[in-house]
N, C-alpha and C positions, 0 to 999 in steps of 0.2 A: 522498618521501612513501611510506609503507608501502602494500603491496598491500591490506591490510585496510581502511585508510582510503579508498582509491580505490574498493574494492568497496562499502563502506557508502554512499559518495556516489553511486555508480552505481545501487545498489539504491534509494536514496531518490529519485533522479531518475525511475526507472521507476515507483515507486509514485506519486509526485507526478503523473506524466503520466496515470496511470489515474484518480487522484482528480479531477484537473482535467477529464478527459474525462467523468467521471461528472457533474460540475457542468454541463458543456456539454450533455450529453444531457438533463439536467433542464430546462435553459433551452429546448432545441428542442422537447421534449415528444414524445409518441408519434405525433402526426400521424395519418395514415390507415393506419399500419403498426404497430399495437400489439404483434403477435407478435414482430416483429423488434426493436422497442424493448425489450420486456421480456427478450428473449433476450440482447441485448447487455448490459443492466444486470446480469442474473443472472450472465453470464460475468465481468464486472468484479468483482462481489462475491465470486465463487468464487475468482478470482485472488488477491484481497486476503486471503481466508481461508486459502488454500492456501500461498501463498509468504511474504509478509511475516510473517504470524502464526506459521507453523510452521517457517520456515527462518531468517528474518532476526532476529526478536526473540530467539529462544533463544540465538543466538550472542552477541548483545549481553549478555543477562541472565546467561548461564552462563560467559562468557569475558571479554569486555571490561570489564564493570562491576566484577566482583570484583578483577581486576588493578588497575583504576584506583583503586578505593576504598582499596586498601592503600597506593598511592603518593600519592594526593591526597585524604585523608580530608575535606577541606573541601568536596568535591563530594557528600558523603553526602545532603544534602537534595535536590539536583537528581536524583541517581541514584534516590533513593526515589520521587520524583515520576514519573520515567520508568518505573520498575518497576511502579508503580500503573497507568500508562497501558498497559503491556504486559499486565498482568493483566486489565484491562478490555477490551482490544482485541478479543479473539476473541468475547466476549459481545456487544459492540456490532455486530460484523459479522453475527453470527447474528440479532440483532434487526432489522438492516436487511434481511436476506434474508426474514425473516418479514413485515415491513411491505411489502416489494415484492410478495410473494405475495398478501397481503391486498388490495393495490391491484389487482393483476392479476385476482384471482378475484371480489372483492366489488365493485370498481368505483371510480368517481370519489370517493365519500365517503371513501375511504382514501388518496387521492393526497397530500393535504397532510401527513399524518402521515409518510409516507415522505420526501417532499421536504424537510421540516424536519429530520428525523433524518439524512438523507444530507448535507445542508448542514452541520449541526453536526459530523458525523463528519469530513467533509473538513477543516473548520477545525481540529478537534482533532488530526487526524493531521499536517497540515502544520505546526502549531505544535510538535508532538512532534518531528518531524524537524528543524525549525529549532533547537530546544533542543539536540538531539544535535550538530548541526553547529557551533553557535556556542559552546556551553558545555562539551561533552564532548570532541569530537575535537581541538580545539587543545591542551587540557591533556594528553590522551593522547599527542599527538605530542611534547610537551615532556618528560613524566615517565616514560614507559614505556621499558624497556631493550630492547636488541636481541633478547634471548632471549624477552621478552614478545611482541615483534612477530613473531618466528618462529612462535610458537604461534598467534597471531591470524591471520597471513597464511595459514598452512596450513589452518586451520579455515574461514576465510571463502572461500578459493579452492576448497575441496573441495565446497561446496554453494552455488553462486551461483544467484541468480534468473536463469532463462533470458531473461527480459524485459530484464535489465540486463547482458547480455553473457555469461551463464553458458552452459554446455553445454546444448544443447537436449535435452529429454527426450521421446522419442516419445510417451510417455503424455500429455504436455501440449501437444504440437504442435497438436492439434485446438482446444484452448482458445485459444491465442494466435492461431491462424488465424481463429477465429470472431470474436475481439475486433477484430482488425485489418481483416478483410474486411467485416464487417457494420456496423461503426461508421462513420457518415458523416464525410466530410472536414469540417473539417481534422483531426479526431481520428484517424480511420482512413482507409481507402481505399474504403470503401463508398459507394454513392450516397446522396444526401440523402434523408431521410425525406420521404415525400409528405404534403403537407397539402392539404386541400380548399381550392379557390379560392372566394372569396366573390363 
């Protein structure tokens, strides 16, 4: 298996873990610690905006997809749909960040708008990654040449997501520490959010 394929799968697994953690946080709710709750959700959304949107997707769109469409033109409709997902992704994350801020600042009347949008986004993104792994990567493994993989391996290895085994970047260590340390188990290693007992 090529290095690039393994990195794509590792990065997908890292994003999926954050997305599922976001869902679990929604299910647990803010409890009696809204500041910590909103801080963790904000950090998760920032991670999605900063890494998958700015590092992972451009490598697929600018390198993998063009190589693949030349060798497997039958994938054009799937690649077009994935490109549309990539184009919409950053806007969707920004909208989630806005909806979260509205919930935090305006209150409970804005909670359901965020929860619904977040759930829709998680479903959208998990489906997007599943399509790449089931429809794109198997064909790429079959049709791309060794020289194609050399270019892809180098590019994907050069800028890996630190959450998925890439080189840690001191600028983002604080972000990852915040997510892991503040998020309650089983998502992270932080204590459970306190809820008032009835």
